[in-house]
C-alpha positions in Angstrom: 39.8 91.2 143.2 39.0 89.7 139.8 38.1 86.0 139.7 39.2 83.7 137.0 36.2 82.4 135.1 37.3 78.7 135.5 39.1 76.5 137.9 39.1 73.4 135.7 41.5 72.4 133.0 40.4 71.4 129.5 40.2 67.7 130.6 37.7 68.7 133.3 40.3 68.1 136.0 40.1 70.3 139.1 43.3 72.4 138.9 43.8 72.8 142.6 43.8 69.1 143.2 46.4 68.6 140.5 48.4 71.4 142.0 48.4 69.7 145.5 49.3 66.4 143.9 52.2 68.0 141.9 53.6 69.7 145.0 53.5 66.4 146.8 55.5 64.8 144.0 58.1 67.5 144.0 58.5 67.2 147.8 58.7 63.5 147.5 61.5 63.7 145.0 63.8 65.8 147.2 63.1 63.7 150.2 64.1 60.5 148.5 67.2 62.0 147.0 68.4 63.1 150.4 67.6 59.8 151.9 69.5 57.9 149.2 72.4 60.1 148.2 73.4 61.9 151.4 76.4 60.6 153.4 75.3 58.6 156.5 77.3 60.8 158.9 75.4 63.9 157.7 71.9 62.4 158.4 71.9 63.8 161.9 72.1 67.4 160.7 69.4 70.0 160.2 69.1 69.9 156.4 68.4 66.1 156.3 65.9 66.3 159.2 64.1 69.1 157.5 64.1 67.2 154.2 62.7 64.1 155.8 60.1 66.1 157.8 58.8 67.6 154.6 59.1 64.2 152.9 56.7 62.6 155.3 53.8 64.6 153.8 53.5 63.2 150.2 52.1 59.8 151.2 49.4 61.5 153.3 48.6 63.9 150.4 48.4 61.1 147.8 46.1 59.0 150.0 43.9 62.0 150.8 43.6 62.9 147.1 42.9 59.2 146.2 40.0 59.4 148.7 38.8 62.6 147.1 38.7 61.0 143.6 37.1 57.9 145.0 34.3 60.0 146.5 33.9 61.7 143.1 33.5 58.2 141.5 30.9 57.1 144.1 29.0 60.3 143.6 29.1 60.0 139.8 27.8 56.5 139.8 25.1 57.5 142.3 23.9 60.4 140.1 23.8 58.0 137.1 21.3 55.8 139.0 23.7 52.8 139.3 22.5 50.2 141.8 24.2 50.3 145.2 25.8 46.8 144.8 27.2 47.8 141.4 28.6 51.0 143.0 30.5 48.8 145.5 31.7 46.6 142.6 33.0 49.7 140.8 35.0 50.7 143.8 36.4 47.2 144.2 37.5 47.3 140.6 39.3 50.5 141.3 41.0 48.7 144.3 41.9 45.8 142.0 43.4 48.2 139.5 45.7 49.8 142.1 46.7 46.3 143.5 47.7 45.4 139.9 49.7 48.5 139.6 51.4 47.9 142.9 52.4 44.3 142.1 53.6 45.3 138.6 55.7 48.0 140.3 57.2 45.7 142.8 57.8 43.1 140.1 59.7 45.5 137.9 61.9 46.6 140.9 62.5 43.0 141.8 63.6 42.1 138.3 65.9 45.1 138.1 67.3 44.3 141.5 68.1 40.5 140.9 69.4 38.9 143.0 66.7 40.1 145.5 64.7 38.3 148.2 61.3 37.1 147.0 59.6 38.9 149.9 60.3 42.2 148.1 57.6 41.3 145.6 55.0 41.6 148.4 56.3 44.7 150.1 53.4 46.9 151.2 54.0 50.3 149.6 51.7 53.3 149.3 50.0 51.8 146.1 49.2 48.7 148.1 47.8 50.8 150.9 45.6 52.7 148.4 44.2 49.4 147.0 43.6 47.8 150.4 42.0 50.9 151.9 39.7 51.4 148.9 38.6 47.8 149.2 38.0 48.2 152.9 36.0 51.4 152.5 34.1 50.3 149.3 31.0 49.7 151.4 30.7 53.5 151.7 29.3 53.4 148.1 26.1 52.0 149.6 25.3 55.3 151.2 24.4 58.7 149.6 27.0 61.3 149.1 25.7 63.5 151.9 25.9 60.6 154.3 29.4 59.7 153.3 30.6 63.1 154.6 30.1 62.2 158.2 30.6 58.5 157.9 34.0 58.7 156.3 35.1 61.4 158.7 34.1 59.1 161.6 36.0 56.2 160.0 39.1 58.3 159.6 39.0 59.3 163.2 38.4 55.7 164.2 41.5 54.6 162.3 43.6 57.4 163.7 42.6 56.9 167.3 42.7 53.1 167.0 46.2 53.0 165.6 48.0 53.0 169.0 45.6 50.3 170.3 46.4 48.1 167.2 50.1 48.5 167.9 49.6 47.1 171.4 48.0 43.9 170.2 50.3 40.8 170.1 50.5 40.0 166.4 53.3 37.4 166.6 51.1 34.5 165.5 49.9 36.4 162.4 51.7 36.0 159.0 54.1 38.9 158.3 52.2 39.9 155.1 48.9 40.3 157.0 50.7 42.4 159.7 52.2 44.6 157.0 48.8 45.5 155.7 47.3 46.2 159.1 49.5 47.4 161.9 51.6 50.6 162.1 55.2 50.0 160.9 58.0 52.4 159.9 58.8 50.2 156.9 55.3 49.6 155.5 52.1 51.4 154.7 49.5 49.6 156.8 45.9 50.7 156.8 46.5 51.8 160.4 47.2 54.7 160.4 47.6 55.5 156.7 44.0 54.5 155.7 42.8 57.4 157.8 43.9 59.9 155.1 42.0 58.1 152.4 38.8 58.1 154.6 39.3 61.8 155.3 39.8 62.4 151.6 36.5 60.6 150.9 34.7 62.9 153.3 36.3 66.0 151.7 35.5 64.8 148.2 31.9 64.3 149.2 31.7 67.8 150.5 33.1 69.2 147.3 30.5 67.3 145.3 27.6 68.5 147.5 28.4 72.3 147.6 27.5 74.6 144.8 30.2 76.1 142.6 29.5 79.5 144.2 30.1 78.1 147.7 33.3 76.3 147.0 35.5 79.3 147.9 33.8 79.7 151.3 34.2 75.9 151.8 38.0 76.3 151.2 38.1 79.1 153.7 36.6 76.8 156.3 39.1 74.1 155.3 41.9 76.5 156.1 40.4 77.4 159.5 39.9 73.7 160.3 43.4 72.8 159.2 45.0 75.5 161.3 42.9 74.6 164.3 43.9 70.9 164.0 47.6 71.8 163.9 47.4 74.0 167.0 45.2 71.5 168.9 47.4 68.5 168.1 50.6 70.3 169.1 49.0 71.2 172.4 47.9 67.7 173.2 51.1 66.2 171.9 53.0 68.3 174.5 50.5 67.8 177.3 51.8 66.1 180.5 49.1 63.5 180.5 48.7 60.6 178.0 45.6 58.8 176.7 47.4 55.7 175.6 49.7 53.5 177.6 52.2 53.4 174.7 52.2 55.6 171.6 55.0 56.8 169.2 54.4 60.2 167.7 55.9 59.4 164.3 54.4 55.9 164.1 50.9 55.8 165.3 50.0 58.9 167.2 46.6 60.5 166.4 48.2 63.9 167.0 50.6 63.2 164.2 47.9 61.9 161.8 45.6 64.9 162.5 48.5 67.4 162.2 49.2 66.1 158.7 45.5 66.3 157.9 45.6 69.9 159.0 48.6 70.6 156.8 46.8 68.9 153.9 43.7 71.1 154.4 45.8 74.2 154.5 47.5 73.2 151.2 44.2 72.4 149.6 42.8 75.8 150.5 46.0 77.5 149.4 46.1 75.6 146.1 42.5 76.6 145.4 43.2 80.3 146.0 46.4 80.2 144.1 44.9 78.5 141.0 42.0 80.9 141.0 43.6 84.2 141.8 47.4 83.9 141.7 48.5 81.6 139.0 48.8 82.9 135.4 46.8 81.1 132.8 48.6 78.4 130.9 51.1 75.7 131.7 52.3 75.1 135.3 55.2 72.8 136.2 53.5 72.0 139.5 50.3 70.9 137.8 52.4 69.1 135.2 53.7 66.9 138.0 50.2 66.5 139.3 48.8 65.1 136.1 51.6 62.5 135.8 52.3 61.7 139.4 52.0 58.0 139.0 54.6 58.0 136.2 56.9 60.2 138.3 56.5 57.9 141.3 57.2 54.8 139.2 60.3 56.1 137.4 62.0 57.9 140.2 62.1 54.9 142.6 64.3 53.0 140.2 66.4 56.0 139.3 67.1 57.0 142.9 67.3 53.7 144.7 68.2 51.4 141.8 71.6 50.4 140.5 71.7 53.4 138.1 72.6 55.6 141.1 75.1 53.3 142.6 78.0 55.9 142.4 76.0 58.5 144.3 74.3 56.6 147.0 75.5 57.7 150.4 78.4 59.6 148.9 77.3 63.2 148.5 77.4 66.2 150.9 74.5 68.5 151.5 75.2 70.9 148.7 75.8 68.1 146.2 72.6 66.3 147.3 70.6 69.5 146.9 72.0 69.9 143.4 71.2 66.3 142.7 67.6 66.9 143.9 67.2 69.8 141.4 68.6 67.6 138.6 66.2 64.8 139.5 63.2 67.1 139.6 64.1 68.6 136.2 64.6 65.1 134.7 61.3 63.9 136.0 59.6 67.0 134.6 61.1 66.3 131.2 59.8 62.7 131.3 56.4 64.0 132.4 56.4 66.4 129.5 57.3 63.7 127.0 54.3 61.6 128.3 51.7 64.4 128.0 53.1 65.6 124.6 53.9 62.2 123.1 51.4 62.6 120.2 52.8 65.9 119.2 56.3 64.7 119.5 55.4 61.6 117.4 54.0 63.9 114.7 57.1 66.1 114.7 59.3 63.0 114.4 57.3 61.8 111.5 57.6 65.1 109.7 61.3 65.1 110.2 61.8 61.4 109.2 59.4 61.1 106.3 61.3 63.4 103.8 64.6 61.7 104.6 63.1 58.2 104.1 61.5 59.4 100.8 64.8 60.9 99.6 66.7 57.7 100.5 64.3 55.6 98.5 63.8 57.7 95.4 67.1 59.7 95.2 67.3 63.5 95.2 64.2 65.3 94.1 64.8 68.1 91.6 62.4 70.6 90.3 60.9 70.1 86.8 62.8 71.5 83.8 62.0 75.0 82.8 59.3 75.5 80.2 60.5 75.7 76.6 58.1 76.8 73.9 55.2 76.1 76.2 56.2 72.5 76.7 57.1 71.3 80.2 59.9 68.8 80.2 59.8 65.6 82.3 61.5 65.6 85.7 65.1 64.5 85.4 64.7 61.7 87.8 62.0 60.1 85.8 63.3 57.3 83.5 63.0 57.9 79.7 60.3 55.9 77.9 61.6 52.8 76.2 61.6 52.8 72.4 60.0 50.0 70.5 
């Protein structure tokens, strides 16, 4: 089998990471369309349950990939000889950037949704979880990349297995905003359990940075094996007659659910690596296109699907109509993504189209010079004749 000579794009981005991120964006879009547009009485059927089952994967994928890129950042600053404290500060700046994006996102939604309760400004979404988790794990920058592999894996397991215990604590005396950032909740993205995916991503990103380019394919094979083993083991223990915890909900705080999603993520990562190296044709890919603009797609689609612009379709479509709406939304988001990445080219094309029209409007019609007569070229007709004295 012939191997492609490169697995990176021109901007030095790893193609398979963009592919996984883009797939997550596409799955997210269909899940949100079904959640918003489908009639309430149809939400007990198989199509909706399948849509939401798949739609539960994108947040885990995004957090995992955020952890991978954070590990890349920590490794890069370490290789440059940056002091440990400064490496931590760099990670905290990344967390502050994501917090800023999260607040700007909620502010825009709140303004567009006026009248809306002020608490919506502080709703803990996946961007907030990214910022908080990065801040909480920024101390990992104090360690070397090889050490972060096992440390972040242990932290991820600690968050996963500690989530049911966190849920059993009485948090009634704690402000609601603090609870939203910490404890498992169906309506918020608390660090328990969602921060586990970012920690696991940091471990995976550190592995990618420590292995040689020749060994990355073998590394992905082991990722696939580990992912499959996690899925099988978690399904076995989830159906076992005995329980480790006094109280645990599979879809809320169960370690089995968290590690199952981690297994699926590892399988997707390995598949994306093999696909971009052996299967995909060179050139443009709509999946990778989504991956390179996932933040824009996330930002725009929330207002489009849940905002007032979709008021006529919310809760009014059947399954076939909702599936068609999902296709339309995916194509629309793809068009917006293409506009973003090709904005300079589009700007140049518009200037080429507009400039002649503006010139003609200001100077009148441009005509060719008069034909030569007896070797003398006449003046252009639009040029005013010289004034006689």
